[in-house]
N, C-alpha and C positions, 0 to 999 in steps of 0.2 A: 639474097633471102630462102630460106627456107620452111615448105607445109609441113606444117606435124599433124596431130591425129586431135581431135579435142579431149582425150583427156589428157594427153600430155601437153598441149595448151594450156589448160586449167591448173596441172601440177607445175611447171615452170612459172604461171605466172604467178602462184603465190609462193613461192620460192624466191622469185627474183624481185616482186611486185611490181612488177608492170603492167601496160595494158598495147594488149596487140588488135590489128585489124587480122583477119579471114587465116586465123592461126598460123600468121608468117610470123618468123624468127631469123634476125642473123644472125653470121656465123661468130660471131663476137656476143652476141647474149647465151649462146647453144654454150660457149666456151664457158662460158660463168658456171653452166653447173655443175656440180658435184655431185650431188641427193636428191635421187626420184622417187619417187610413188608410181609402180606404172602397174598396166595389166599384161596380159600373154600377145595380146593382140600389138602393143607394143614394140617386142622386142624388134624386131627390126629397125628401129628407129636408133636403136641404141649407139651405132658407131658414127653419132650423127653430133655425140656427149664426149670429147674427147680425154674431158678430166673426171668422167664420170666416176665416181669407186662407191658409193651408196647406191643400192639398190634395194625397194620398198616392192614386195608381191603381196599383193595383201584378198585380191579378188579375182573372180571368177571370169571366165574359164580356167581349171586349172592346167598347173603347168605340168611340162611331160622333161623325163630324162633328154630328150632332146634339146628341149628347150632351154634345158644347163648348159646343154653342149655348146649350143649358139652364142650366151650370155655369157662363157667364159670367153669363144673366139672373139668377140663384138667388144669384151669388156676385160681387156687381160688385167689391167691395173684395178680388178676391184679387192676391197677392205672388207667391205660391207653386205650381208647378203638381212634381208627377213623374208621369209616366206610360211605363211599361214593365211590358212585352207585351204592349202592346196589337193585336192583329192586323187587327184591320176598319181600320185607319185609314192611308188612302192617303195621298192629299191633305188637308195642314193649313193654316190661315192661322192662327196664334197672335197674330195684330197683334188680332185681336177684345176679349183680358184689356187693357185699356186700363190696368189698375193692376198689372200684371206685372213683379216685377224678377228672382225669379229662375225660368229653366225648367232641369225634368232631363227629357231625350227618350232613354231608353235600351230596348238591345233588344227594339224593334218590326219585326220580321221583313220586313211588306211597308208600312211609309211608304215614298214615292220624293218625292214634293218635303212642304216647313212654308209654299211661301207664303212673307209677308215679315214677319217676326221681329219685334220689338217692341223699346224700346231694352231693356235689362237693364243689372246690378248684376251675376248670375251665369251660365252659360248654361254644362250637363253635358249634352255628346250625341255615342254611342259606340256602336257595335252596332248600328246601322239600316240593317242589309245592301245592301237595295235602293235606298236613297237614294242619287237624280239629281242634285239639288241643288247642286250643290258651288260656282255662283258664288252660292247665296244665306249659303254660310257664309265666302268672299273679300268680301262686302259686307256683311254681318254684322261681320264684325274693321275691316274698314277706317270702318264708323260709330262702334262699340264699340270706342277703343282703351282704352279702363278696364274693361271688361268681363272679370271675374275668368270665364279661359271652360277647361274641360273638354274635350280636343276628339278623337276620335280619330284614329290617326293616320294614318290612310290618305286623308283630306282634306289632309296635309299638302303633300302632292304638290299638288295646288290651289292651295293655296297660294304657294306657290312658283312656279306655273309661271301667274300672274298675272302675277308682275313680268315674262315675258317681251311677254304683251300689254297693258302697261297701260304696262312699262316704269313703275310707281311700286310701289315692296317698302310690303310692308303689314309693320304693326307688330302683332309676335306676341308681347311682352315678359309678357303678362299670359297667356299661353298654357300650357296644360299638357296636354302632349300623350302620350295612351295608348295601350294595345294592349288588347283585352278575351281571359281569359284562355279564355275556356269561359261556357259556361250551367250546365253544371254545377257548379264551383268558384264562381260571381258574382264572380272578381276581376280587379283589373286592372291591369297594368305603364303607370306614369308613366314616363315617358322624360326622364333629366337631357340638361343640353343637349350633354355630348360624348357619352351614345351616342347622340344625334337627331345630332348632326354625320356619326358615325360610318356610322350607319346610310344617310343621305343621299351619302354619300362613296364609301360602296360599290356601292348602290341606279342612282347616276350610273355610275359606274365600266360593271359589268354593260352597263345598256342604252346608254351611249354609245359604247362597242365592237362592238357586235354587231346593232346595228338601226338600219340606214340609215332618210333620210328620203325615200328612195320607198317601202319594204317597207308593206302592207297591215294589215289586223288580223291576217288570217289568218294571216299570214308571220312577224309578232311575235310574233304566240301559237306557234310549230313552234319560233323559233332560241330563246325564253323557257324553254321547257317543257324544249325539250332541255340548256340552262344546267343547269335545275334537279336535272333525273335525272341529268350529268353528275358537279354537285358539291355536290350536298347527301343528307346519308343519315337515310335515315327511321329513326327511333328510336320505341317505341313502348312509352310511358314506362305504359303500366296493364301490361305482361308481366311475372305476378309472378313468374315467374322471372328479371328483370331487375332494375336497381337502385331499390329505393325512393325514392331522392331525384333521378330522374333527370327528375321535371316541372320542378322548377326550371333546371336545365340547361338545356333546351328550350323554357320558357315561351310566349318571347316573341319579336320577329319580327329584332329586334337582335342577340340569341343564335344564332338560324338561320345568319345570316351570320357573325356573329362566329364560330361552334364547329364550319361546315360539317353540322348536324346538325341535323333537327328535325323536333318531337312531332307528337301528333296532329292540336293544330290549326294550333298556328303555322308547321309545313309548306304547311297551304295556304294561311293570310297571307301569309306571306310572296310563295309567288310571285305572292299578288295585288297586292300592295304592286309586286313587278315589272313586273305588266302594267297599272297605273294609272297608271307615272310613262311606260311606252310608248304608251299612252292607248289600253288595252286595257277597257275594263269587267267586270269581272266581282263575283260576290259569292258570301260564303260558302253553303253547305249544309253542317248537321250532318246528321249520319249515324250510324247506331246500327250500323254492320256488317254481316256481310252473313248471309243467312237461313241459308242450307246450302250444300255443297259448289259452289266456284264453276268445276268443270272438272278437268279429267288431264293432269300431267305423269310422264312414265316409267313411263305405266300405273294411277298412284296419282291420287284423289283431292286436290286444292289446295280446302284452307278460309281463310276471314279470320281473320283475329287481331287484328280489329281493337276486336271486345268492344263493350262495351252505352255509351259513357262517348265525353267532345267527339271524337269522331271529328269531321272537316270535306273537302268539298272545293268547288267551284268552281262555279258557272254561271255561262259566258263569253257577252259577246254578240258574233259574228266578221260583222259585210256584216247587221247587223240584225237575226240569227236568234242563236235559245238552243242552248248545248252543255253537256253534264256534263264535269269534266273531275276528274279523282282522281287528279290526281300523287305525293299522298305512295303509294298503293299500285302505279301505275305505274312510282317508285323500285325497291320491292320484286321487281317484275315485271322489272324491265330489270336489277338488282341477280342475283337466280337464277336468271335467261335462262329461265323462262318462256316457253311458248310467249306467242307474239304476241296469237290471240284472247282473253289473259288481259287484253289490255291495257285503262283504262278512260280512250282518251288523249281525245278526244271524240264519247262518246255521248248518243244521247235519254235523255229519261225515262224509256221503257220499260225501254231493255236497263239500264240504272243501276238500277230495280227488281226485278233478278233480286237485284245483287250487296247491295245499301243495303236500309235500312229509311228513311225520311224522319224528318224534321221536317221539319216546312210543304212550301211550294210549293204547294199548294193553287190559288195563284195564275197559277202557271204552265199554258198546256196545251198549244201548238207547241212539241215538239222536233227538233233535231237530229240525226245522229250521220256521224261521216268514217269510208267504209270502204275496204276495198278500195285499189284504184289510187289515189285520190285521197288517201288515210290513208299511204299507203308514202312516196308522190310528197312529202309536207309534211313527214314524216320525214325522208326521206334527203336534200331539201333543208335540212333547221336543223342536218341534221347536218356537209353542207361548208358552210355557210356559218359554223357557229366552228371548222371543220375550217381555209377558207378567210384569215381573218379570223387567228386566231391562230398561222398560216405567216407571215399579208401583217407584221404587226405585231414579229415575231419579226424578220424579214429587214429591214427600214425600222430596228429600234432596236440589231443585232445588234454592230454596232461601237460601239455608247453604252457597253455596262463597260469597252470595249478604253482609249477616249478616256478614261474619268473614271480608271483606273487610271496610263494614260500622261499624264495630268494634274498627278495626286497625286505622281508621280516625279518628272516636268518641275520642280516647286515647288519639292520639297525640293532640287533638285541645282542649280534657282535661288541657292536660299538659301545654299546650300552654296560656292555660285563664290563670291558677294560675302564671307561670313567667311570662304574662304581669300583672296582676294583683300587685303582687308584685313589678315589677317594678316602676309603678306605686308610690307606695308610700314610692318610692326612690326618687321618681324626683319634686322638689320641684315645683308647681301649673304655677304658673311664669313663667319656664322654654322655650322654643322654643320646645324642641322634647315632652311635655309632650303631646297635641295636638293630636302631633303622636300615640303617643305609646296609648290614649285613644280609639284615631279614629282606630289601629290596633284594638284593646280589642272587640268594637262597630262590627267589620267587622267579627271578632273570632267566636264571644257567637251568630253573627246572624247564622255565616254558621254551627255552633256548634247544632243550635236549628234545624235546614234545613235536617241533619243530624239522631237527636235524631226524629224529627217528619220519617224521610225512615225508622229508625232503628224499630219502634211501626211498622208500615204500611209491613214491609217486615212479624215480626214475627206476624202481624196476618192475611196475606194471608201462612203462612209457617202453622199455625193452622188451618186454613180452608183444606187445601190440606192434612193434618193430620186424620184428623176426619174422612175425606170420608175412609181411609186403615183400621183406629182402628180395625174394624171386620177383614179384612183380615188378620193384623199380627198376630192378638192373635189366631186363629184360627188355621193360615197357621202353627205359630211355638212356641207356647205355647202348652204341654196337658193341660187337663183341669184338672188337680193336681194340675197342674204352675197356672194355670186363678185361681185357686178360692185360692191361699196364698193373705194375704192382703202384700200392692205396697213393702213393708221394705222386708219382706222375698222374695217375687219371685225378685227382684231389687240383693240381695243376694247370690238368686241360681242362677243368671245368670250372676254373677262375678268370681262364680266360676267358669260358666263353661269355661268362659275368660282365666282365671286363669292355666285349664286344658286344656287346645286346644278343646275344646265341642262345642263353638260358635264361631263367628267373633266377634272382635269388633267393626266391622265396623255394623254390623245385630245388636250388643245387645246396641247400643248409640241409633237408631232406636225406639229397644223397649223401653228402658229406656225414650225417652221423650213421649211415647206412652202409656208409663202405667200414664205417674205423667201426663198427659192430661188425662186420662178415668181418676183418680183421680178428677177431678176436675168437673168433667161432670157429 
């Protein structure tokens, strides 16, 4: 008989559906065990299970690299491994498990690198908030085209951007992209292809339009922060006075951009995806809301409405420094026009701790804040950038709707002229209706002539407006290398970017016209 720990005993009893006394098992019973949910303290028992091939680690205390080495030695035939909520794992090389076929790595908040991944039949990898080794994901997908993958939507950006670096599109046929809906609920949203296409079309549109190639990380952050505050409304889906079904309406990134409303976690993650596409690194930080009153407005205390659920903010890396930003909270500050000192724009860990309870972040020591003139300058710069960009795009496209309307009218009248001309050929000149049709044809031709004049006038005015902004668009949206290409190659380059979510169709169409215009000057 072999005596096991209480946790192992419970796991085996459930697995084999047997009753035991005093945690004692026969070796024959242990031989039947192929799958276990265990904790760190049970690792040294693993050699007692010769046929064990699947292990799930889901609870504290956390595993270490030494523990993984021990597991590999004790269970050399391990085929399936699940690692969840192991905060001590930072750098891991899973290739030590030479027989591994399935790997699940989720909710490991401090994991930064995975080293090399073995050949796998199935990979599940999401909500590892500090993961930095995105190239590893890209390389894995390229080397394992037949692997069944369940991956965090945040990594999708790096996959599509790899096309720009290697000119080799990665096959994602077997990849399912998911969005973690929070630690409290342990739910995920799996994206359909239509949702993925719509989401990326929206993300690319925002970043392509408002972020210029010369921007640094701080400028990118400021512009996208201001865009979020101006366009996405924060919804407290846990408000007891609110709609009980509200969580379902705002619980993932796709819904945030589709309905312009974000919930506790989805608001932060939507901002994270925007930043990721713009090349700014950020990580989700779970919070439990404010401790007490956080300030005053019109002489009255202002309290947090954040509660104790999956509220989240972001830790952002700007020029190598860590900052915290709570864009969802700031959207409420912006909406209610609270004092600026209530704003959580870019603050340090110490400043944030006054207003929020943390979950995790023990691995982060030195953090910084933006205050005073620097903060105000960045916010004003961002407001002006968005306003200037909107104004320029509006002016350069102001004649498009007019041209479209007149083009439709012209096509209609062209057809009408053909119809009336053919009709006249069929009518005897002496017939009473001949003159009526002839007059109608003359009036139609006259109207068509006026429309043609208006079309030429609109086209001339549009070209005058375009000429003003050729340099603006060329320098802000094209690299020096791209500007040195001949027009045909440049348009092909931009066309490839549109196909692979690297440039919005809207910006592409404007650049296309300007490139053609440049060729005639």
